[in-house]
C-alpha positions, 0 to 999 in steps of 0.5 A, spaced: 706 125 820 706 117 823 702 115 817 708 119 812 712 113 815 707 108 814 706 109 808 713 110 806 714 102 809 708 099 805 711 102 799 718 099 802 714 093 802 712 093 795 717 094 792 722 088 796 717 084 794 717 085 786 724 085 787 723 078 789 718 075 784 724 079 779 729 078 779 734 083 775 735 082 767 741 079 764 744 085 760 744 081 754 737 081 753 737 089 756 742 090 750 737 086 745 731 090 748 735 096 746 737 095 740 730 093 738 728 100 742 732 103 737 730 100 731 723 101 731 725 108 733 728 110 728 722 107 722 720 114 725 724 117 721 723 124 724 730 126 728 727 129 735 722 123 736 727 118 735 732 122 739 727 122 744 726 114 744 732 113 744 733 116 750 728 112 755 731 107 751 737 108 754 734 111 761 731 103 761 736 099 759 742 102 765 735 102 770 733 096 769 741 094 770 742 097 776 740 094 782 735 098 787 729 096 788 723 101 786 727 101 779 725 096 775 718 099 775 722 105 772 724 101 768 719 100 764 716 106 764 721 108 760 721 102 755 713 103 754 714 111 754 719 110 748 716 105 744 709 109 745 714 116 742 716 112 736 710 108 735 706 117 735 711 119 729 711 113 724 704 113 726 704 122 724 708 120 719 703 117 715 698 122 717 702 126 714 703 122 707 695 121 706 694 128 707 699 130 702 696 124 698 689 127 699 691 136 697 694 133 692 687 129 689 683 136 690 689 140 686 688 135 680 681 136 681 680 144 681 685 144 676 680 139 671 674 143 673 677 149 671 680 146 665 673 143 663 669 151 665 674 154 661 673 149 655 666 150 656 667 158 656 670 157 649 665 153 646 659 157 649 663 164 645 664 159 639 657 157 636 660 155 629 660 147 628 667 145 628 664 141 621 663 148 617 670 151 614 672 158 613 671 158 607 664 156 607 663 162 612 666 166 608 662 165 602 655 166 605 658 171 607 660 174 600 654 172 597 648 176 602 651 182 599 649 187 595 
C-alpha cells in the first residue's frame, strides 16, 4: 500500500512539473486546431471516420482548455488519435479506388481474351479465305457435278 502511495505521489509530481512547463493554450489556438482536425477528417469522406475523428478532436479541445494537470497529455493523445483515424480513412479510400481500378482492368483483359478466343474459334470453323466469294465456291461445286 505504501508503494502505491509513493507511485501516485511521483505521478502527481511529474504531471505538476509538466503543467508548469506547458501552460494552458489560448482558446483561439484550440479552436483553430479543432477546425483543422475536423477538415482533415472530412477528406476521408466516410461518415464513421468523420464522426470518430471529430469526437476525438472535440475531446482534445475540451481537455486542453480545462485546467487539470493530467488533461493536456490526454488532449494530445486524443488529437493524435483523431489525426490517425482521419489518415486511415483517407488511405482506405485510396486503397478501395486502386482495387476497383485493378478489378476493372482485369475484367477488361478477360473480356478481350474471350473475344480473341471466340474470333479464333470462328476462324477455325470457317477455313475459307476471305478473298474468295460464295459464287466461286458454288461454281466449283456445280462444275464438279456429273
